N, C-alpha and C positions, 0 to 999 in steps of 0.2 A: 486323589494318585488313583489309577484304579487299579484291578488286578481282573486278570479276564480269568476263570478257571472255566476248563473243559466238563460237560455233562455226560456224566459215562465214561469213565475212562475204564479201562485194561487194566486191572491191576498184574493180571502178567509179563505185560511187554513193560511199565515200569517199574517193576521185579526182576525182570529179564537183563543179566547186564551183557552174556554170554554169546550172544548175536552174532554171526559173523559180518562183518564189515561191508563184503562181496556177496553178492550171489554164488551159490554152491555152483559151480563148474565156469564163474569169471575169473579168477586170480591167471591163470597164463593171460587172458584178455589182455588186463590189465598194467598186467608185466611188460608185454608188444607192446604196448603206447605210449610205458613210462618209458621205454629204453627208443623206439622211437621219437618223442619228444626230445629227450638228452640228446641223440645224436643228432636233430633237428638243429638243436644251441650250442651247439658245440659245431658246427660249420659255418654258425651265426657266425661263433666267438673267434673262428679264425679266416673269418671274412679281414682285421684288419694287423690280422702279420700278414694277409699277402700281399697289402696293400701297402705295407711295408716293405716287401720283398720287391714285387712291381716297382715302386720308387726308387728302388737298390739298383736292380737289375736294369732297367732301359731308363734309368737316367730323369724320371717327370718331377714335373715341379711340384710341391706344398697339392698346389689348389687340383693341376690333374692327378694326381693320384689319388684323391678322396670322391674324383668322379665313377672311383670304380665301385665305392661306398655307393654311393649315391646310387649306381646302377643298378648294384644290388636290390638297396631299400623302393628301386623303385619297382621290380620284378615284386614285391608284397604290394605295390602299390594299386598297379592295373589289374595284376591277380585275385585282386581279392573278389572283386563281384562275379567275376566266374568261376570263380572255384566254392562261392553261397550258392550260385545259381546251378551245379555241378548235383553239391549234398541236396538240396532242394527236394531236386529231380530223385537220385539216384540213391542215396544217402550218407552219410557218412564214413562208410566201410570206404567207396567205390571211391570216395572224395580222398581218404588218405589212401588209397595207391596210388590213386593220381599224381595226387602229388612225390608221394615214392620215386612216381618213372617218370615224372618231369624233374625230379630232384638228382636222380639217376641219367638220365642226356646230359645234362646240362654237369656234374663228369666228367662225363665222359668225352666234353670236348675239354676239358683241363687233359685230358692222357698227352702225358711228356710225348712228344716227336722227336726222331734222330737227325 
């Protein structure tokens, strides 16, 4: 077994354990992204509850009700490459904002009507 050692190591970097995890001023950004992914994950988990409610409300068969989940995850499949192209061209920030806008538009489509 061979052990690799680095030549000319910095003793200050090895002994300093009080370095921040995030660069100064980036904690707010990290918190916002964490909350964003929490909300996306939570809404994704609500899909299973919606499937059961659609099944009861519209008297759907099990197969028909699962088509709701299939449509949801087909959206992820269809939008993966366009989202990657947007992020490659304009960056991750623009990609996240576009994702939030599309998510908001989709939520407006489920606005209850009288």
